[in-house]
C-alpha positions in Angstrom: 91.3 131.5 95.2 94.4 132.9 93.6 94.8 137.0 94.1 94.1 139.3 91.1 97.7 140.4 91.3 100.7 137.9 92.3 104.1 139.3 92.4 106.6 136.5 93.1 110.5 137.1 93.9 110.7 140.2 91.4 113.9 141.6 90.8 114.0 144.9 88.5 116.7 146.7 87.1 117.2 149.7 85.2 119.9 149.6 82.9 122.7 147.9 84.7 121.7 149.0 87.9 119.4 147.0 90.2 116.6 148.8 91.8 114.2 146.0 93.3 115.3 143.0 95.6 113.1 139.7 95.7 109.5 141.4 95.8 106.9 139.3 96.8 103.1 140.7 97.6 99.7 139.9 96.5 96.5 142.2 95.9 93.1 140.5 96.2 90.0 141.8 94.0 88.5 144.8 95.6 91.4 145.7 97.9 93.0 149.1 98.4 96.5 148.6 98.7 99.3 151.2 99.3 103.0 150.8 98.4 105.0 153.2 100.8 108.4 154.6 100.5 110.6 157.6 100.4 111.7 159.1 97.2 114.2 156.6 95.2 112.8 153.5 97.6 111.6 151.5 94.0 107.9 152.7 94.2 107.7 153.6 90.5 109.9 151.1 89.1 107.8 148.6 90.7 104.5 150.0 88.7 106.7 149.7 85.9 107.2 146.4 86.3 103.7 145.3 86.6 102.9 147.3 83.5 105.4 146.0 81.1 107.2 149.0 80.8 110.4 147.5 82.7 110.4 143.6 82.3 111.5 141.8 85.5 115.2 140.6 85.5 113.7 137.6 87.9 110.6 136.2 89.1 107.1 136.6 87.9 104.1 138.8 87.9 100.5 137.3 87.3 97.0 139.1 86.7 93.9 137.3 87.6 96.1 134.0 87.2 97.8 134.6 83.8 101.4 135.5 83.7 102.4 138.6 82.2 105.9 137.7 81.1 106.8 139.1 77.5 103.4 140.9 77.3 103.7 144.5 76.0 102.4 147.5 77.9 99.5 147.9 75.4 98.3 144.1 75.9 98.5 144.3 79.9 96.4 147.4 79.7 94.1 145.3 77.5 94.0 142.6 80.1 92.4 145.3 82.6 95.3 147.2 84.1 95.5 150.8 84.0 98.0 153.3 85.3 97.8 156.9 86.4 101.4 158.2 85.8 103.4 160.2 88.5 103.5 163.7 86.9 99.7 162.8 85.3 101.2 163.3 81.8 98.2 164.7 80.0 98.2 165.3 76.5 98.5 169.2 77.0 97.4 170.1 73.3 94.3 168.1 73.1 91.1 168.9 74.8 89.9 167.3 78.2 87.5 165.4 76.2 89.8 163.9 73.8 92.0 163.0 76.6 89.2 161.0 77.9 88.6 159.3 74.7 92.2 158.3 74.2 91.9 156.4 77.5 89.3 154.1 75.9 91.4 152.8 73.4 91.5 148.9 74.8 88.8 146.8 73.0 87.3 146.1 76.3 86.0 150.0 76.8 85.3 150.9 73.1 81.9 150.1 73.3 80.6 151.6 76.3 82.7 154.9 75.9 79.6 157.0 76.2 78.7 155.2 79.7 82.2 155.5 81.0 82.4 159.1 80.0 79.1 159.8 81.9 80.4 158.2 84.9 83.6 159.7 84.8 82.5 163.3 84.5 80.0 162.4 87.1 83.0 161.4 89.6 84.8 164.4 88.7 82.1 167.4 87.5 84.9 170.1 86.3 85.8 167.8 83.4 82.5 168.3 82.0 82.7 172.1 82.3 86.3 172.1 80.7 85.6 169.4 78.4 86.5 171.5 75.3 89.7 173.0 77.0 93.3 172.4 76.2 94.3 170.0 78.9 97.5 172.2 79.3 95.4 175.0 80.5 93.9 173.0 83.5 95.3 173.4 87.2 97.5 170.5 88.5 94.4 169.4 90.4 92.3 169.2 87.7 95.2 167.5 85.7 95.2 165.0 88.2 91.2 164.4 87.8 91.9 164.2 83.9 94.7 161.6 84.3 92.7 159.6 86.8 89.6 159.6 84.5 91.6 158.9 81.3 92.6 155.2 83.2 88.8 155.0 84.1 88.0 155.2 80.7 89.7 151.8 79.9 87.4 150.2 82.4 90.3 148.5 84.3 89.6 146.1 86.9 93.4 147.1 89.0 94.0 150.7 88.9 97.5 151.9 89.5 98.0 155.4 91.0 101.5 156.8 91.1 102.2 159.6 93.5 98.6 160.7 93.4 99.2 163.9 95.9 102.6 165.0 94.3 102.6 168.7 93.9 98.8 169.0 94.7 97.5 171.4 97.7 96.0 169.3 100.7 92.4 170.2 100.1 92.7 169.0 96.6 94.3 165.9 97.6 91.6 165.3 100.3 89.0 165.6 97.7 90.4 163.1 95.2 91.1 160.5 97.7 87.4 161.2 98.8 86.2 160.5 95.0 88.5 157.2 94.7 86.9 155.9 98.1 83.4 156.3 96.4 84.5 154.0 93.3 82.8 150.8 92.8 84.2 148.0 95.3 85.0 145.6 92.8 87.6 148.1 91.4 91.1 147.1 93.0 93.4 149.9 93.7 97.2 149.7 94.3 98.6 153.0 95.3 102.0 154.1 95.2 102.2 157.5 97.7 104.8 159.3 99.8 102.0 161.0 101.6 101.9 158.1 104.0 99.2 159.4 106.3 96.6 159.8 103.5 97.7 156.5 101.8 97.1 154.5 105.4 93.5 156.3 105.8 92.8 155.3 102.4 94.2 151.8 102.0 93.3 148.5 103.7 96.6 147.3 103.6 100.2 148.4 103.1 103.7 147.5 102.3 106.7 149.6 102.9 109.8 150.0 100.3 113.0 150.9 101.5 116.1 150.9 99.1 114.5 148.5 96.6 113.3 146.1 99.4 110.1 145.1 101.3 110.8 145.8 104.7 107.5 145.7 106.3 104.0 144.7 105.5 100.4 144.7 107.4 97.1 146.5 107.7 97.1 150.0 107.3 95.3 150.9 110.6 98.1 148.7 112.5 100.9 150.5 110.5 99.3 153.9 111.4 99.1 152.8 115.2 103.0 151.5 115.3 105.1 154.0 116.9 107.9 153.2 115.0 106.1 154.1 111.8 105.0 157.2 112.8 108.3 158.2 113.8 109.9 157.2 110.6 107.3 158.2 108.1 104.8 160.4 109.8 107.2 162.9 111.6 105.3 162.2 114.9 
């Protein structure tokens, strides 16, 4: 059976500069997979290729057996891929409720807006308390919860999370990871993260990017136990 997400020999360029080389990986339905690497390794560019923001210069990306070649980002979202972007990017002048409603724009999500909204505020109760506040008045952690909630409003099959812990206090990060761990098991999560230890604890498998190339792939527990990985990425 084909994987939910299949990436085959993908190169990605930003303008004239190539940033990813020959990326090959697969994500199975229900898996939690991490893409790890230092700043500038190409992690965000990889997610941009999956979401259609930067079409690959070479290779192919398939979702549930369907090629994403030539598809616009909104059409890819409509298939069931949702992105929690780096830096959260909430609509700061709009209320929390309005931000969540914006997430339900795909056709697949519109008919169950109220049901999904109830589920999201159950996951993140603070959003119910802040529902009428402008999103720009929320703390960084609350904005990250809102960004995740907004992505979940589209009822995705694949949730992409870019730098979840960036700029957040450790306790807030742990709370959000706990919530993600409690999500339905059939929701597939692909996580890009600089916080290697947290990401390896959360994920089942991980891929390590370095200078635009995949240099290591394996079970997260094995990577966590690897002395070389611990020295290079965990400072241990």
